[in-house]
C-alpha positions in Angstrom: 0.0 -0.1 0.1 1.4 3.4 -1.0 2.0 5.8 1.8 3.1 9.6 2.2 5.0 11.3 4.8 3.1 14.5 5.1 4.9 17.7 6.5 2.9 20.9 7.2 5.1 24.0 8.1 3.4 27.3 9.1 5.9 30.2 8.0 4.3 32.8 10.2 6.4 35.8 8.9 5.5 36.7 5.5 9.1 38.1 5.2 10.6 34.4 5.4 8.4 33.1 2.9 10.9 33.6 -0.2 13.8 32.3 1.9 11.9 29.4 2.9 10.6 28.3 -0.4 14.0 28.6 -2.1 15.7 26.8 0.8 13.0 24.0 0.7 13.1 23.6 -3.1 17.0 23.6 -3.8 18.2 22.0 -0.5 15.7 20.4 1.9 13.4 18.6 -0.6 16.3 17.0 -2.5 18.0 16.1 0.7 14.9 14.5 2.3 14.2 12.5 -1.0 17.7 11.1 -0.8 17.8 10.5 2.7 14.3 8.8 3.1 14.9 6.9 -0.2 11.4 8.3 -1.1 9.8 7.3 -4.5 9.1 11.0 -5.1 8.3 14.5 -3.4 6.0 17.3 -4.0 5.6 20.2 -2.3 3.2 23.5 -2.4 1.7 26.8 -0.6 -1.9 26.7 0.2 -4.2 29.0 -1.5 -6.4 29.5 1.6 -3.6 30.3 4.1 -0.4 31.6 2.4 1.6 31.0 5.4 1.1 27.0 5.1 3.4 25.0 3.1 2.9 21.2 2.8 5.4 18.5 1.5 4.5 15.0 0.6 6.9 12.2 0.5 5.7 8.9 -1.4 6.9 5.6 -0.3 5.9 1.9 -1.7 4.8 0.9 1.6 3.2 2.2 4.8 5.9 0.3 6.5 8.6 2.2 4.7 7.0 5.6 5.7 6.7 4.5 9.3 10.2 3.4 9.7 11.1 7.1 9.1 9.5 8.0 12.7 12.8 7.8 14.7 15.4 7.0 11.9 18.6 8.8 11.9 17.9 10.0 8.7 14.7 11.8 9.8 16.5 13.2 13.0 19.5 14.6 11.0 16.9 16.5 8.8 14.9 17.7 11.8 18.1 19.0 13.2 19.2 20.9 9.9 15.6 22.5 9.5 15.8 23.7 13.4 19.4 25.1 12.9 18.2 27.3 9.8 14.8 28.1 10.9 15.1 28.0 14.5 11.4 28.4 16.1 10.2 30.8 13.3 8.6 27.8 11.3 6.5 25.6 13.1 5.7 22.3 11.6 3.8 18.9 12.0 4.2 15.5 10.5 1.8 12.8 9.6 1.6 9.5 7.8 -1.1 8.9 5.1 -1.7 5.5 3.8 -3.4 5.7 0.4 -6.8 3.8 0.8 -7.6 4.3 -2.9 -6.1 5.8 -6.1 -8.0 6.3 -9.2 -6.3 7.3 -12.7 -8.2 8.8 -15.3 
């Protein structure tokens, strides 16, 4: 069963948005895909709340996504995120197993 690690970040200060966007696109997302051995990743900004950024990391199995929870790979990425953004960006993580997927 395919699963996603979903990371929701709130960039409260609009002055941080451009720098966060650039850093996530050019550094964090590529580093995370490699460290997690994810199939793919995608990210975007909410149109309803422009401070909300969400990233999705795709895995072949729920177990592969769940294995990241306390892994050295995610701990290293969390430490780097905290070093760069300190407490200016609050984030949450969730794992979403895909129950159904239709293709048109």
